[in-house]
C-alpha positions as CSV (number, residue, x, y, z in Angstrom):
1,M,-20.8,-16.3,-25.5
2,W,-21.3,-16.4,-21.6
3,L,-17.6,-14.8,-21.3
4,V,-18.4,-12.1,-23.6
5,L,-21.7,-11.3,-21.7
6,A,-19.7,-11.5,-18.5
7,F,-17.1,-8.6,-19.8
8,C,-19.9,-6.3,-20.9
9,S,-21.6,-6.9,-17.4
10,A,-18.2,-5.9,-16.0
11,A,-18.0,-2.7,-17.9
12,L,-21.5,-1.6,-16.9
13,L,-20.7,-2.4,-13.1
14,G,-17.9,0.1,-13.5
15,L,-20.2,2.8,-14.6
16,Y,-22.6,1.7,-11.7
17,D,-19.9,2.2,-9.1
18,V,-19.0,5.7,-10.4
19,C,-22.7,6.8,-10.5
20,K,-23.0,5.3,-7.0
21,K,-20.2,7.5,-5.7
22,T,-21.2,10.5,-7.2
23,S,-25.0,10.0,-6.0
24,L,-23.9,9.5,-2.5
25,Q,-21.7,12.4,-2.1
26,A,-23.4,14.8,0.6
27,N,-26.5,12.5,0.4
28,P,-28.2,10.0,2.7
29,V,-27.9,6.3,1.6
30,I,-31.5,5.1,2.4
31,P,-33.3,7.5,-0.2
32,V,-30.8,7.0,-2.8
33,L,-30.9,3.3,-2.3
34,T,-34.8,3.2,-2.3
35,L,-34.7,5.3,-5.6
36,N,-32.4,2.9,-7.0
37,T,-34.7,-0.1,-6.3
38,L,-37.7,2.1,-7.6
39,F,-36.1,2.7,-11.0
40,C,-34.9,-0.9,-11.2
41,T,-38.4,-2.0,-10.6
42,L,-40.0,0.4,-13.2
43,I,-37.6,-1.2,-15.7
44,F,-38.7,-4.7,-15.1
45,L,-42.4,-4.2,-13.9
46,P,-43.7,-3.8,-17.6
47,M,-42.2,-7.2,-18.3
48,I,-44.0,-8.8,-15.5
49,I,-47.3,-7.3,-16.4
50,G,-46.9,-7.8,-20.1
51,S,-46.0,-11.5,-19.6
52,A,-49.0,-12.1,-17.3
53,L,-51.4,-10.4,-19.9
54,G,-50.2,-12.1,-22.9
55,C,-48.4,-9.1,-24.6
56,I,-45.2,-10.6,-24.3
57,S,-45.2,-14.0,-25.8
58,Q,-43.7,-17.1,-24.0
59,G,-40.2,-17.8,-25.2
60,A,-39.4,-14.2,-25.9
61,L,-36.3,-12.9,-24.5
62,L,-38.1,-10.6,-22.1
63,Y,-40.8,-13.1,-21.1
64,V,-41.5,-13.6,-17.3
65,P,-43.0,-16.7,-16.8
66,H,-45.5,-17.6,-13.9
67,L,-43.8,-18.6,-10.4
68,D,-45.3,-20.6,-7.6
69,A,-45.1,-19.7,-4.0
70,A,-42.0,-21.7,-3.2
71,A,-40.0,-20.0,-6.2
72,H,-41.2,-16.5,-4.8
73,G,-39.9,-17.7,-1.4
74,L,-36.5,-18.4,-3.0
75,I,-36.3,-15.0,-4.8
76,L,-37.3,-13.2,-1.7
77,L,-34.5,-14.7,0.0
78,K,-32.0,-13.5,-2.8
79,A,-33.6,-9.9,-2.5
80,L,-32.8,-9.9,1.4
81,L,-29.1,-11.0,0.6
82,V,-28.6,-8.6,-2.3
83,L,-30.4,-5.7,-0.5
84,S,-28.1,-6.3,2.7
85,S,-24.9,-6.4,0.4
86,W,-26.2,-3.2,-1.2
87,M,-26.9,-1.2,1.9
88,L,-23.4,-2.1,3.4
89,G,-21.8,-1.4,0.1
90,Y,-23.5,2.1,-0.3
91,I,-22.5,3.0,3.3
92,G,-18.8,1.9,2.6
93,I,-18.6,3.7,-0.8
94,K,-20.0,7.0,0.7
95,Y,-17.3,7.6,3.1
96,L,-14.4,5.8,1.4
97,P,-12.2,6.5,-1.7
98,I,-13.4,4.5,-4.8
99,T,-9.8,3.5,-5.5
100,I,-9.9,1.7,-2.1
101,V,-13.5,0.4,-2.6
102,G,-12.9,-1.2,-6.0
103,P,-9.9,-3.5,-5.4
104,I,-11.5,-4.7,-2.2
105,N,-14.9,-5.7,-4.1
106,A,-12.5,-7.2,-6.8
107,T,-11.5,-9.9,-4.5
108,R,-15.0,-11.4,-4.4
109,P,-13.9,-14.1,-7.0
110,V,-11.8,-15.5,-4.2
111,M,-14.6,-15.7,-1.9
112,V,-16.9,-17.3,-4.7
113,L,-14.1,-19.8,-5.5
114,I,-13.9,-20.9,-1.9
115,G,-17.7,-21.0,-1.9
116,A,-17.8,-23.0,-5.0
117,V,-15.4,-25.5,-3.3
118,L,-17.5,-25.9,-0.1
119,I,-20.9,-25.9,-1.7
120,F,-20.5,-27.3,-5.3
121,G,-17.5,-29.5,-4.8
122,E,-15.3,-27.9,-7.1
123,R,-11.4,-28.3,-6.4
124,L,-8.7,-25.9,-6.8
125,N,-5.7,-26.5,-8.7
126,L,-2.3,-25.0,-8.3
127,W,-2.9,-21.8,-10.6
128,Q,-6.2,-21.2,-8.6
129,W,-4.4,-21.7,-5.2
130,A,-1.8,-19.2,-6.5
131,G,-4.6,-16.7,-7.3
132,V,-6.0,-17.0,-3.9
133,A,-2.6,-16.2,-2.5
134,V,-1.9,-13.1,-4.7
135,A,-5.4,-11.9,-3.9
136,I,-4.6,-12.2,-0.1
137,L,-1.2,-10.3,-0.7
138,S,-3.0,-7.7,-2.7
139,F,-5.5,-7.1,0.3
140,F,-2.6,-6.8,2.7
141,L,-0.8,-4.3,0.6
142,L,-4.0,-2.2,0.1
143,S,-4.4,-2.0,3.7
144,K,-1.1,-0.4,3.8
145,T,-1.8,2.0,1.2
146,G,-4.9,2.7,3.1
147,R,-3.0,3.8,6.1
148,K,-1.5,6.7,4.3
149,E,-4.8,8.2,3.9
150,G,-5.7,7.6,7.6
151,I,-7.6,4.3,6.9
152,R,-6.9,1.5,9.0
153,F,-8.4,-1.8,7.8
154,G,-8.7,-3.5,11.3
155,H,-10.2,-0.6,13.1
156,N,-12.4,1.2,10.4
157,K,-16.1,0.5,10.1
158,W,-16.5,1.7,6.7
159,I,-14.0,-1.0,5.8
160,A,-15.9,-3.6,7.5
161,C,-19.1,-2.5,5.8
162,I,-17.3,-2.8,2.3
163,V,-15.7,-6.3,3.2
164,L,-19.0,-7.7,4.7
165,A,-20.8,-6.4,1.6
166,A,-18.3,-8.3,-0.5
167,V,-19.0,-11.6,1.4
168,L,-22.6,-11.2,1.1
169,G,-22.2,-10.5,-2.5
170,A,-20.0,-13.5,-3.0
171,M,-22.9,-15.4,-1.4
172,S,-25.4,-14.1,-3.5
173,G,-23.4,-15.2,-6.5
174,L,-23.2,-18.6,-5.4
175,Y,-26.9,-18.6,-4.6
176,D,-27.6,-17.1,-8.3
177,K,-25.9,-20.4,-9.6
178,H,-28.2,-22.6,-7.3
179,L,-31.3,-20.6,-8.6
180,L,-30.6,-20.9,-12.4
181,A,-28.8,-24.1,-12.7
182,P,-31.2,-26.8,-14.1
183,A,-32.5,-29.3,-11.7
184,D,-30.4,-32.2,-13.2
185,A,-27.4,-30.1,-12.3
186,G,-28.4,-29.6,-8.7
187,G,-30.1,-26.3,-9.1
188,V,-33.7,-25.1,-9.0
189,G,-33.8,-24.0,-12.6
190,L,-35.8,-20.8,-12.4
191,D,-35.9,-18.5,-15.3
192,K,-33.3,-15.6,-15.4
193,M,-36.0,-12.9,-16.2
194,A,-38.2,-14.1,-13.6
195,V,-35.4,-14.1,-10.9
196,Q,-34.3,-10.5,-12.2
197,S,-37.6,-9.0,-12.3
198,W,-39.2,-10.2,-9.0
199,Y,-36.2,-9.7,-6.9
200,N,-36.1,-6.0,-7.9
201,L,-39.7,-5.6,-6.8
202,Y,-39.1,-7.3,-3.6
203,Q,-36.2,-5.1,-3.1
204,L,-38.4,-2.0,-3.5
205,I,-40.9,-3.2,-1.0
206,L,-38.5,-3.9,1.5
207,M,-36.5,-0.5,1.0
208,T,-39.9,1.4,1.1
209,L,-40.5,0.0,4.4
210,V,-37.1,1.1,5.7
211,L,-37.6,4.4,4.3
212,L,-41.2,4.9,5.9
213,L,-40.3,3.2,9.3
214,Y,-36.6,4.4,9.7
215,W,-35.4,7.3,7.8
216,I,-38.6,9.4,7.4
217,P,-39.1,9.6,11.3
218,R,-35.5,10.6,11.5
219,R,-34.9,12.5,8.6
220,D,-34.5,15.9,10.5
221,R,-31.2,14.4,12.1
222,E,-30.0,13.1,8.7
223,T,-28.3,14.7,5.9
224,P,-30.6,16.4,3.6
225,F,-31.7,14.6,0.3
226,S,-30.7,16.3,-2.9
227,W,-31.8,14.9,-6.3
228,R,-28.9,13.8,-8.8
229,W,-29.5,12.5,-12.2
230,T,-26.8,9.8,-11.7
231,I,-29.3,8.1,-9.4
232,I,-31.1,7.0,-12.5
233,G,-27.6,6.2,-13.9
234,I,-26.9,3.6,-11.0
235,S,-30.4,1.8,-11.9
236,V,-29.9,1.8,-15.7
237,A,-26.2,0.5,-15.5
238,L,-27.2,-2.0,-12.7
239,S,-30.3,-3.5,-14.5
240,A,-28.4,-3.8,-17.7
241,A,-25.1,-5.3,-15.9
242,D,-27.5,-7.9,-14.0
243,F,-29.5,-8.7,-17.3
244,L,-26.4,-9.7,-19.0
245,Y,-25.0,-11.6,-15.9
246,F,-28.2,-13.7,-15.4
247,Y,-28.1,-14.4,-19.2
248,A,-24.5,-15.7,-18.8
249,L,-25.3,-17.8,-15.9
250,S,-28.4,-19.3,-17.5
251,M,-26.2,-20.9,-20.3
252,P,-25.3,-24.5,-19.5
253,D,-21.6,-24.3,-19.7
254,A,-21.3,-21.2,-17.6
255,M,-19.0,-21.3,-14.7
256,I,-20.0,-19.2,-11.9
257,S,-16.2,-18.8,-10.5
258,I,-15.2,-17.3,-14.1
259,V,-18.2,-15.2,-14.5
260,S,-18.0,-13.6,-11.0
261,M,-14.0,-13.2,-11.7
262,V,-14.7,-11.4,-15.1
263,R,-17.4,-9.2,-13.4
264,R,-14.7,-7.9,-11.1
265,A,-12.7,-6.5,-13.9
266,S,-15.3,-3.6,-13.4
267,V,-12.8,-2.2,-11.1
268,L,-10.6,-0.9,-14.0
269,V,-13.6,1.4,-15.1
270,S,-14.2,2.6,-11.5
271,F,-10.4,3.0,-10.6
272,V,-9.8,5.1,-13.7
273,I,-12.9,7.3,-13.4
274,G,-12.3,7.7,-9.9
275,A,-8.9,8.9,-10.2
276,I,-9.9,11.3,-13.1
277,V,-13.2,12.7,-11.4
278,F,-12.7,12.4,-7.7
279,R,-9.0,13.3,-7.8
280,E,-8.1,10.7,-5.2
281,H,-4.5,10.3,-3.8
282,H,-1.9,7.6,-3.6
283,L,-2.9,6.3,-7.1
284,K,0.7,4.8,-7.8
285,A,0.5,2.7,-4.6
286,K,-3.2,1.8,-5.3
287,A,-2.4,0.9,-9.0
288,V,0.2,-1.8,-7.7
289,D,-2.6,-3.1,-5.4
290,L,-4.9,-3.2,-8.3
291,A,-2.3,-4.9,-10.5
292,L,-2.1,-7.6,-8.2
293,V,-5.7,-8.0,-7.9
294,L,-5.9,-8.4,-11.7
295,L,-3.1,-10.9,-11.7
296,S,-5.1,-13.0,-9.2
297,M,-8.1,-13.0,-11.5
298,I,-5.7,-14.1,-14.4
299,L,-4.4,-17.0,-12.3
300,L,-7.8,-18.0,-11.3
301,A,-8.8,-17.8,-15.0
302,I,-6.0,-19.9,-15.9
303,G,-6.6,-22.3,-13.4
304,S,-10.2,-22.7,-14.2
305,Q,-9.3,-23.5,-17.8
306,A,-6.4,-26.0,-17.0
């Protein structure tokens, strides 16, 4: 069941990337990201309030349990981690082709797998090492394809933003497993709805501070903001994708390395729509790079089941 949820989450993440790219075209990053956190919070705030008032009964799917101060501190740390990843990711996808960004983001499972080895003591077998090697090869070939569009991976700050966002995203994935895993499995055992609801609220608070203290005083020197309906699409697709993701991770037999890998299949959705809607170039070469990324995920999946 958790694998099916991971695939559904992947499809929604692909739509999320497309909405994000559309919303950020000729638009400043900070207001778009702030609105994203606002709409995500508005989706989950009724669940926090309804649970506190007893309107949502304990044990219901959307029930948000009471948390102590220590748990809130852990969720605040997640909010900082995710928001940092989002900020860098938004900046990168604004200036780079989505058919470049997608395959780079799809290498996150390799980072998560390495983190799982270092933190959770998981061991790589031959299939998994092969998956890591193919992912590294795909990244190298993608850098060669990027040069055709004037993008030099080693000297491009937008590429650096996407790579760093991917690293922080991988760290967030590992942290999620720690937050949601039961105490007898070495985790904290927090409720999935509590984590998703409160970290969205904390992100809104943080982004509101950034908007008020940084962007508004400088807005005359920034690109003017224009409303797009796809901004709501960002929040809806992301909230639904994360809900399915947390639900999958909360299941006792869920493997963070597999869930993270499957979620990267979202690159198929964003790649195809990016090719059609944004009319990006050098698609044949990028398709080869993407095929290698998918091959690396298949190898990782085989290795994880071996």
